[in-house]
N, C-alpha and C positions, 0 to 999 in steps of 0.2 A: 679689720676686726676679725678675730677668730673666736673659738669657743672652748670651754672648759668641760670635762666630762666627770660625771659622778655615776658609779655603778650601785644599784640597789636591786638585789636579786638578779634578774635577767633584763633589767630596764635600764636605759641609759638616759641620763637627763644632761642637757646642755645649757650653759648659761654663758652669756657674752663676757669675754675677758680680753686684755690687751694682747697685741700680736706676739709678745714674748712667750705666750704660752702655747705656741703652735706645736712645739715638740712634745710638750706636756700632753695636749690633747691627743696627738697622733699616737703616742705610745700607749695611753689609757684605752683608746678606742680599739687599737690593735690587740691589746690584752683581753678585752671583753669579747671581741669577736672570735679570737683563737681560742679563748678558754671560757666558754659560757658556764653558767652556774652548775649545770649537771656534770661537767667535766672536772671541776675543782673539788668535787666530793671525793674523788679517788686519785687526782692528780695534784700532788702537794703544791700549795701556792709559791713557796720559794723556788720550787723546780720550774714552775710556769714562768716566774719572774726571770730566772736564769736563761730560759729559752728565748724570751723576747730580748733580753740583754745581749745574748750571743749573736743574734741577727744584726743588731746595731754595730756591735764591735767588728764583725766581719765587712759590713758594707762600707764602713768609714776606714777601717784600718788595712784591709787586704792590699791596696796598691803599695803602701809603704812596706808592708811585709814582703812583697815581691821583690822590691828593690833591695831590701835588707838581705834576703836569702841569696840573691844573685851576687851581691857584693861579698857576702861571707863565703860562698862556696866556689867562686871562680878560681881558676888555676893561679897558684901563687907565683909561678915562674913565668907564665904567659897570660896575664889577666886580659879579659875581654874589655873591662871598663876601667877607666883611669880615676874614676870617682863617681859621686852620687849623680851629678848633673849629666855626665857622660852616659850613665846607665839610663836615666830618664830619657835622654835623647835617643839612644839606640833602641830601646824598648818601644818608644813611640814610633819611631821610623820603620822598624822591622815588623811590628805586631800590632800597631795602633792602640787605641783605649783598651781593647780586649787583652793585650799583653800584660797590663798592670793587674788584670783580674785573672791571670793564668792560674789554674788550679783552685779556683774559688769555690768549686762545688765540694771539695773535701772539707775545708774549714766551715763553709756555710751549713752543710749537713752536720758536720762534726761539731761545730760550736753550739749548735742548738742542743744537741745531746750533751756536749761537754759541759756548757755552762749550766744546763739543767741539772746535771750531775753534781758540778762543782758547787753551785748555790745551795742545792738540796743538801749536800754533804756538810756544807759550811753551817747551814742552819741546825742541822743535827749535832754537829760538834759543838757549837756555841751553846746549846742546851746542856750538853753533857759537862762542858767546862763551867757553866754557871752552877750546875748542881754540885760539882766538886768543890767550888770555892765557896758555896754556901753564903752568899752575901746578898740575900734579897733579891735574886735574879740579875744583879749587876755583875759585869765581868770586869776583871782587873786589865790594865794595860798588857801585862805579860800574858794573860789569859787569851786575848785576842790574837797575839802573835803565835801562840802555842797552838790555837785552834786553826789558824791559817797554815801552819806547818803540816799538821795532820791531814788537813783538807788537800793540800798540794800534793802530798805523796800518794793519797788515794786517787786523786784525779789522773795522775800520770799514767795509770794503766790504760785509761781511754784516750788521754791526749796524745800518748806516744805514737800510736798507729795513725791518728788523724794528722799529726805533723809529718809523719814519714811519707804518706801519700801526697800531701801538699808539697813537700820538698822535692820529692822525686819529679813531680809535674813541673814545678817551677825551674828546675835545673835541666830539663830536657833541651833547653836552648843551647846548652854547651855541647850536645852530641850531634854528630853529622847524621846519623841514622837513629832517630828516637824510637824506642821500643814501644811507646804508647803516646797518645796525644789527648786523651780524655781521662776524666776521673775514673769512670767504671773500667776503662781500658787498663788504667794503672793498677786498680785494685785486683782485677783479674790476672793480670801478668804477674804481679808480686805473689799473690796467694797460690797460683798454680805452679809457679817455677821455684819459689823459696819457702812457702809455707809459713808456719808460726814464726821462725826464726827471722824470716824476712820482714814480716809484719812488725815485729817488735825490736827491730834493729834500732839501737839508740835509746832503749828503755832506761838503762842506768843513768844516763846523762840527763834524761827528762825527770827522773825521780830526784836526783841531785839538785837540779835546777829549781824544781817546783817546791821542794822542802823549804828552801830560803825564800824563793820568789813570792810565793802565795802567802807565806807568813807575813812578809812585808806589804804585800798587796792588800790584804784585808786589814792588817794591823794599822797602817797608815791612813787607810780609808776611814775606819771607825774613829781614830784619834782626830782626823780633820773634821769629821762630822760633829764630834763632841765640841771641838774648838769653835766651830762656826754657829753652833746651836745657841738660841737664846731662850731663856726660861726653860720650859719642859718640852721644847721641840724635839730634843734628841729621844726622850723616853717615850713620847707620843708618836714619833715617827712622822712629823709633820714639817720637816725642813723644806724650805723653798727649793724649787727646781734648780735655780742657779747654784745653790749650796751643794746640792747633790752632784752637780756636774763638776764643781770645783774639787770636791772630796774625791770623786771618781778619777778625775784627772791626776790629782796628786798621788792617789794609791797606785795608779798605774805607772806613774813617772819615777817614783822614788826608789823602786827596787832594781830598775835596770842597770844603773851604774855599778852596782855591786855584784851582779850575777851575769853581766853580759858575756864575759869570756866563757862561761859554762855554756851559754846559749849558742856561742859560736861553734864550740866543740860539738854540741848536740847536732846542729845543722850539718856540720861536716861529716859526722857519723851517719846521718840519715841520708845524705846526698851521695855517700860512698857507694862502691860496688856492694851489691847486696849478697851477704852471706860468705861468698868466696872472693879471694884476692883483695881483701880489704886494706886500704891504706891506713884507716884509722879503726883498728879492731877493739880498742877499749878507751875509757875516758882518759886514763893517765898516759897512755901511748899516743892518744890523739893530741893531748895538750902538749906533750913533749915535742912531737913531730911538727905541730903548727908553730911552736915557739921557734924551732929551728928554721922553719921556712921564712919567718919574717919578724922574729921577735915580738914584743908586746903589741906592736901595731897590728900584727896578724890576728890576734886575739881580740881585737876591737874593731875589725872591719865590718862595715854596715851599721855602725853605732848611730850615725846621724839620722838616717831614715827610721830607725827604730825609736829614737827619742821623739821624732816628729810624730810618729804614729801614736805613741803612748798616751799623750794627753787628750786629743779629741776622741779616740777610739774608747779609751777606758771611761771617759767622761759620759759618753753616750751608752756604754754598756752598764755602768752602775746605776745611771738615771733610769734606764729601761727596766731594770730590775726593781728598783724602789717603787717607781710609779705603777708597774704592773702589780706588785704585792698590794699596793694601796688601793688600786682600783678593784682588784679581785676580793679585797677584804671589805669593800663597800665604804671605804673612807672617802671623805671629800678631798679629791686630789688637789684642790686649790686652797686648802685650809691655812697653809703656811703663807705668811705675809711675803709678797714679792714686789719689789720696785718696779713701777711702770716705766716704760721706755717710749 
């Protein structure tokens, strides 16, 4: 037996619930401990929800991301890994479990701020779109996708440096004499030697990717929630935890097949030599060069671990966001009906 949490002011009330609510309880309790009542007065609730969601995204998804980036960025002519399982085996043998979390400090710190920024912008853009559509606060299907596109472009300004530091750390395994071995060492090296140009290398590819990806990310998420909702669950924000997880997983899964080649290009640009002597100096030159290296298969390298990551990581991320918002607003986090297991 586990418990379910309800927030009222700064008090936490627990009541017994089936074991399937363990995730529900953990996220809500974390939200209340991290963002007590006096903090939410100046720290927007959607931003707080994004912070908690970002932590879950990284904890669940980073091992898959490490495999994806290493497969994407290995030498096309002399690859270190023959495939996904070979990458898993060699990473485990050479670096142990820690190898799968290589560079995790960058996304863990970055995703807390990035998701806080992303969900905060998302909330603001949704309000703007709802006002523009003037439909009683309801947003059209096209409105959700448009709001996601605007959000994605804005988020790229913060996401691009976070991804650069992460990618540079993850790909040091390919170098005989790594220039750095820690997150702060990576940041210090890049900032001191390459300045702003180094930090924002790959920004155009990140903006291009995010414009389409985040549009579909939030668009499919909202559409799935509407489809799964019964009665006024969607309007009241009381969907069951399992429905939030399904919607989050689908939102994170659906956009990858369409934008994956752009992500491969972004990773290659960010793993490239910084500023000088670059193999991939622009998005279009990178795409052409990579296509010549291995055709369409080169632009889909690392796709399997990416798709394996997308469902569980984004299910946890969106659920963390929704339950945090619900807890901090003082709603009963267990109001929605959930089947017992």
